[in-house]
C-alpha positions in Angstrom: -111.4 -5.2 25.4 -112.2 -6.3 21.9 -114.9 -5.1 19.6 -117.5 -7.3 17.8 -115.7 -6.4 14.5 -112.3 -7.6 15.8 -113.8 -10.9 16.9 -115.7 -11.4 13.6 -112.5 -10.6 11.7 -110.4 -13.0 13.7 -112.9 -15.8 13.2 -113.4 -15.1 9.5 -117.1 -14.4 9.6 -117.3 -12.5 6.4 -121.0 -11.7 6.4 -120.9 -10.4 10.0 -117.9 -8.2 9.1 -119.9 -6.8 6.1 -122.9 -6.0 8.4 -120.7 -4.3 11.0 -118.7 -2.3 8.3 -122.1 -1.0 7.0 -122.7 0.8 10.3 -121.3 4.3 10.7 -120.8 3.9 14.4 -118.3 1.1 13.9 -114.7 2.2 13.7 -113.0 -0.5 11.4 -109.5 0.6 12.6 -110.1 0.7 16.3 -107.2 -0.8 18.4 -107.7 -3.0 21.4 -105.8 -2.9 24.6 -102.6 -4.3 23.0 -102.9 -2.2 19.8 -104.3 -4.9 17.6 -106.8 -3.9 14.9 -109.5 -6.0 13.1 -107.1 -6.1 10.1 -104.3 -7.5 12.3 -106.5 -10.3 13.5 -107.8 -11.2 10.1 -104.3 -11.1 8.6 -102.9 -13.4 11.3 -105.6 -16.0 10.8 -105.4 -15.9 7.0 -108.9 -14.6 6.3 -108.2 -13.0 2.9 -111.8 -12.0 2.1 -112.1 -10.2 5.4 -108.8 -8.6 4.9 -110.0 -7.3 1.5 -113.2 -5.9 3.1 -111.3 -4.1 5.7 -108.7 -2.7 3.3 -111.6 -1.3 1.2 -112.3 1.2 4.1 -110.2 4.3 3.7 -109.8 4.7 7.4 -108.1 1.3 7.8 -104.3 1.7 8.1 -102.6 -1.4 6.7 -99.3 -0.4 8.3 -100.7 0.0 11.8 -98.4 -1.3 14.5 -99.5 -3.1 17.7 -97.9 -2.6 21.1 -95.2 -5.1 20.1 -94.4 -3.3 16.8 -96.2 -5.9 14.7 -98.1 -5.0 11.6 -100.8 -7.0 9.8 -98.2 -7.9 7.2 -95.8 -9.3 9.8 -98.6 -11.5 11.3 -99.7 -12.8 7.9 -96.1 -13.5 6.8 -95.2 -15.3 10.0 -98.2 -17.6 9.6 -97.6 -18.3 5.9 -100.7 -16.7 4.6 -99.5 -15.9 1.1 -102.7 -14.5 -0.4 -103.1 -12.2 2.6 -99.5 -11.1 2.2 -100.2 -10.2 -1.4 -103.2 -8.2 -0.5 -101.2 -6.2 2.1 -98.3 -5.4 -0.2 
């Protein structure tokens, strides 16, 4: 399944992401059933501010691979999200 954080990250709900990241019980790098992280979803959809919020957390691995070997950078690059790509480099 997916976490509330992964849904908020995918949809670009910056304020919700901030609220969830403030909770110690929320793992900001938790993978779903196919290995996707909240950062992966935000990067794919081009939500640069959400990407920055997630990258500010030390536990978030920007090079994490999903079950298909895709990284957040590969998703952002495929979709043409230049600002997100810059944040991930």
